[in-house]
N, C-alpha and C positions, 0 to 999 in steps of 0.2 A: 924907343923910335918913336917920331912923330907920326900918327896916322890921319890919312884922307879919307873922306866919306865918298870915295868917287871910283870908278869902274877903273880908271886909269891905273889909281894907284895899286887898285887889289892885284890886275894883271900884270904890272909890274915888280910886285912883292913875290908872286906865282912862280915870275921868270927867274927870277933870281935864287930860288928856294931851290938849294942843293936834295932835296930830298922827293923833288917833283915828279920825278920817273913813277916810283912808289903808287901812285895814284892808279897806274895802270894794272897793276897787277891785281886790282881788284874789281869784281863785279857788282854793278851801283842796281839796285831796280829801275824801272822806267815809270816815268809819270809823264803823263802830254805829250809823247813822243820823244822825251828826252833822258837823263840821268837825272834822277830825282836830286833834291838837297836833302842827304842824309845825316842827320845828325844826332842820331842814335845809337851809335858805337858803344855806348855807355849800358846799354841794354844786349843788343846782337849786334857783333861785328861785322861788316860786309866779308863774304864770301872771298879767299882769295882766289885767282883764275887757275891756278896751279891745282887747286884741292882733285878736280875730276882725275888727271894725269896720275896724281901720289894714290888714290884709290884703285884708280886702273890697274897701278903695279902689283897691290896687294889681291886683287880680284885676280889676274892672271896667274899670280904663286898659286892662290887658293886653289883653282881650275886645274892648275897643272901639277903642283905638288901632293894635295889634300893633305893629309896629318905629318907629311914631310917638311911642310913649310915651315916647322917652329926651328926649322935648323937650315933648311936647304934653301930657303926663299931669300930674295934678293936682300932683302932685310928681313932677318929672321926673327919669327915672331917671337922664339923663346926669351931673348933679350931685347925685343924691342923699344922698351921703356927705356934702355940704358941711353940713348940716343939723345935723351933729354936733359940727361945729369948737366953736362958742359952748359946748353945754352939755356935753359932755368936757372944756374947758378949764376950766369951772365945777368938776367933779367932782374931779378931778385937779389942782388948783392949775396950770393950765400958759396960756400964749398961745392963742389959736386956732390960729395957723399952727404950733402944734408937736404938735398930735393927731392923729389919724387911725383911723378905724372900718375896719376891715380884715381880711380873713383868718380865723385861728384862734390862738391862743396860742401855740404852740408854732413854728406857721409862722413866726408873726411874731420870736419870739424867735431862730429861725435868721436870719429876714432883719435884725436889729440886730448879729448877730453876725457877719456879711459884712462889716458895715460896720465895727464896731468893735474885732471881734477880727482885729486884723492882725500876725499873730505875727512876731518877729525872732529873732535866735540867742541875744542876752541877755534879752530882753521874749515871753514865751511861754506864761505861765502863768495861769488861771484861778482864783480865790478864789471860792468857793462854802460854802454848809453843808453838812454830811453827811447831814442827812436833810428834805434840800431833795427836792419832787415828782419822782418817776422821771422826769416826760418831760425835765426839766429837766437831771436826768443823761446821760440819752441824747444831749441836745444837745449836754451837753459833751463828751461822749466822742464823738460824731461831727463836731465842730468841730476838736478837736484833732489826731482821726487823721485827716481831712481834709489839715490841714497838715504831715504826717510827726512828730505828737509821740504817745509814750505816755501815755493817760491818768493812769496810776499817777504818771508824773512831772510832768505840764504841770498837771494838776487837784489843788488844795489845800483839802482840807475841813475846814472847822471845825468841831468837833465838841464837844456839851455834855461836863462835865468826867465823871471815872466816879459813878456811882451820882445823878446829876445826868439832868433831861429840856429843859431850855432852855441853850442858847447865850448863854453873857455876854459882853457886849458889849466887857468889857476883852481879853477873848480874841480877839474879831474885830478888832480895834483891833490889835493883838501882831501877831497874823498878817500882817495888811497891812504892818507895819512892819518886821518880819522878812523879809517877802519882799519889798521893796520894788522891789529891784534888777532882779526878775524878771517883775515881775506887770505882766499886759497890760491884765486885766481883771478888775472884783471884780462879781460878779452873787449876789445874795441875794433870797430872799423878803423882800418887804415883810412880809407875815404868813404865818407858817409853817402850811402847811394841816395839820400832826399837833397841834401845841400849844397853839396860836391865838397864839404870842408875834409881837408887833409890835414890831419892830426898830427903831434911832434912825438913819434913815435918812439923818438932814443928817450926823451925825455921822461914818458911815460913809463919806458922799460925801466929805465933805473929808479925813478920812484917805485915800480912794485916790486924790484927784486929787494928794494931797501926795507920795504914793508914786510918781507918775508914770501912773498907770493911769487909764482910761475906769471909770465907774461906771453900772451900770447895776442894776435892780429887777423882778423878776417879783411883778406885783401881783395874780395871780389872787384872793387871798384878801384885798387890802386894798382895791380900788378899789370903791365903793358900799359901805364898812364901816367907814373910818377916813376922817379928814381929813388931805388931801395937798396938798403945797405943793413938787411936783416942781420949777418954773420957780425960784422963791427958792431950793430948794435946791441949786440948780445943777446936778442930777443928769443926765447924758449920755442912757441912753436908758431907756424902762421899755415892760412890754409887760401884757396883762392878757386874761382871759377876760370875757364878758358874760350867761353862763350861771347864774353864781351869786348873788351881792349885786345885782347889777345886772338881773336877773330877764327874760333875753333870749329863752330857751327853750334847749332842748337845743342845742349844739353852734351856738349862734349866733354872730354875727359878734363878731369879737375889736376892741381896740383897742392902739394904741401910740402911746407919747413919746417924740419926738426934739426936744433942745433946740435954741432959735433960733440958737444959734452954729453948731451943726451941719447945720441944713438949711439954712441958704444957701452952704454948704462944697460947690460943684459937685464938688471934686477927690476928696470923701471915696466911697471905692469902696461899691458896692451893685450887687445885681442890677437889670435894668432890665426894663422892662414898658410899655405901651403907656401906661396909666393913670396911670405916674408920669411921663407925659412933659409938660413945658411944653404946658397947654392951649390957649395962645395959638397954636399952630402945629402942634397934634397933628393935625388933619386934611389936613395937608399932607403926610403918611406918608412924613417923610424918614428915612432909615434910621441916621443918627449919634443915640443918644441923649441931650436934654438932659431933666435933670431936673426938677419944678420947685421951687422956692425955698421949700418949707414941706414938714411931715411926708407931704404927698401924693405928695413925690416918690422914697417908698419904695413905693407901690403899684404891683402887677404888675397886674391884671386890673379891668374894670369891677366896680360896687359889686353885690352879691348882694339886690338889692331886696327880695323876701319874707322874708328873713332879718333886712333892715333894719328892715323896717316894725316888726317886733316889737320891735327893740331901741329904736325911737322911741317904741312906746306907752309901756315902763319908764322913758327918760328922763324923757319927757316928764313924767310923776309926779312924779320926782326934782327937776322945774325946779318944780312945782306947789309941792312941799314944802319947797323954799327950798334947796335943796342939802344939804352935808354938815353945815353947823354943826348946825342944828335936830336932826339924825337921829344925830348923833352924840352929843348932849346926853340923847336919849331913850337910847338905847342903853347907855350908861354907866349909866343907870338901873336898865334892862331885865338885865341883865349882873349887875351890883352884888346885885339882889334875887335872882337866879338862885341867885347863891354864897350869897347869905344863908339861902337854902331849903335849899339841900344841906347846911350847917352845921348845920340844925336836923336833918335827916333821921339826919345821923350822931351827934348828941347822943341820938338814941332807939335806935339799934342796941346791943343788946343782945350780940352773938356778936362777940367782941374779934377774929375772924378777918375779920370784914366791917368794911369801911372804903371810903366814896369818896373818894379823893384827886383833888382840882385839880391838874392840872400846870401850867395856864394861868397867867403871871405874878398875880402877887395886885394890883401895882401898875397901877392901872387906865390908865397911861400906857403900858404896855407890852403892852396885850390890846386886841383889836377887842371883837366882841359873840361869839366864840365861847369855851364853855369845855370842855377835854379833861380826860375822867376817867377814872380807872384805878376800878374795881370789886373792890378787892381781896379776895380768898375766893370771889369768884365770876364773875369773867372774861365770858366772851360769853354766858352764862348771862341775866346782869345785862341786856345789851342784847336780848337773844332777850321776855324776860319784859315789858317795858314797851313793846317795839314791837307786843307782843300786846296791849296795853291800850289801842293807837291813837295812841301816840307813834311821830313820824317826826324819828328822830336818825339817825347812822351809825357804824358799827364800823370802825375801822382797824387792821389788825395790826401788833404783837403784839396789845396788849391796850387799846385807846385807844377810848372811847364819846365822840363829838363832840356839843356840843349848842348850836344856835346862836340865839339870840333875836335875831329881826332887826326893828328898829322901824319900819318901813313896815309890816309887819302882825299883829307879835306884841302880845302885850299881857300886862301883871301878873297877869291872870286866867289865863293858858296856863301862866305860870309855877306859879302857886299849886297848879294843876290836876298838872301833875308832879308836882311835890311832895308831892300826894295819891295818885298812882300810883306812884312811888319808894316811899313809907313802906309800900303794901300790898302790893308784890311783896317787899319786904324781910322784911314781918310775916309772909309764908309760905314 
């Protein structure tokens, strides 16, 4: 597509957009009497307008049925989580028995590592990215320490080369190969939270398995953002949150994937809980834990229904939109337009000390919808200036502004307006 820096072009693209109706299904924060320019769905997705009605159903059934709502509610609470098996499988490229909505992201990561990080005297190392999200680092640190290892020895961090922002695929694959004899687990972010870099998950999975390690991914910034094929890629496990691109509310219920070959392995160690117990005999109240032979076998407690109601409101919108394929198609065009607009802004900057540098990969196959920007010569002042103009984006230390045009509710007009605001800010 040949982009044009004009309002007419933006409006024409929005008019042709087959997904344009979905914008009205979300509630935008107000800024200066109108909808804000919201580009921070990579941190917290907008609220679907149907969330209140979905919650109302459960609150009404709670009031009407009380404890009997577990079986008599319109959406019985006992089996509430089962509604997510088909849609989540579609969103992450899995089989329905491989996915589960439960807990929060880091809880699920710990639960997965309980099963897949089983260190031995020879295989005890975890390979991760140096600039992973801090919570992941804390998880890896405490996991290796619980097994009696020192993080500085047991954790291998793959970092960008000096003077670069992105981790090269060849460096990840080399690190896996070089440490093949000692690797227990390879666990990386599918899309890096800081740079927006989308990793080659199939290649990494293949290399990790060749080295004899389990391979998993933190999909916090990938689920609902890019197309995933976890089952086909042969990934062992994955975890994700739902409050970002999956628009399910602050602290919303998270998700997990366990490959089919593992869910049927009852000997695979895991933490047990009542809701992970075989539901055919759950109410016999036997003492010995017998896990379900699906991803449900990793559940500990019953479903947080009110949180899941908000999650269902968003997941239903994804299903109505046709899943990730049409959303990814629009996402590539929106992010491409944002890249073009930022390039146009750079052309108009007269002060040679000021430059907007995009550190997210230029190759569209190596990024999601987020573009991470360093405003050379301005730093955080740039971020503060555009947010005062009604732009919702975010700042990440030490010097990165993250902007994410989300295909469900962002438009070409949003991006054009953002460009006008940036030009105005830099002009002053």
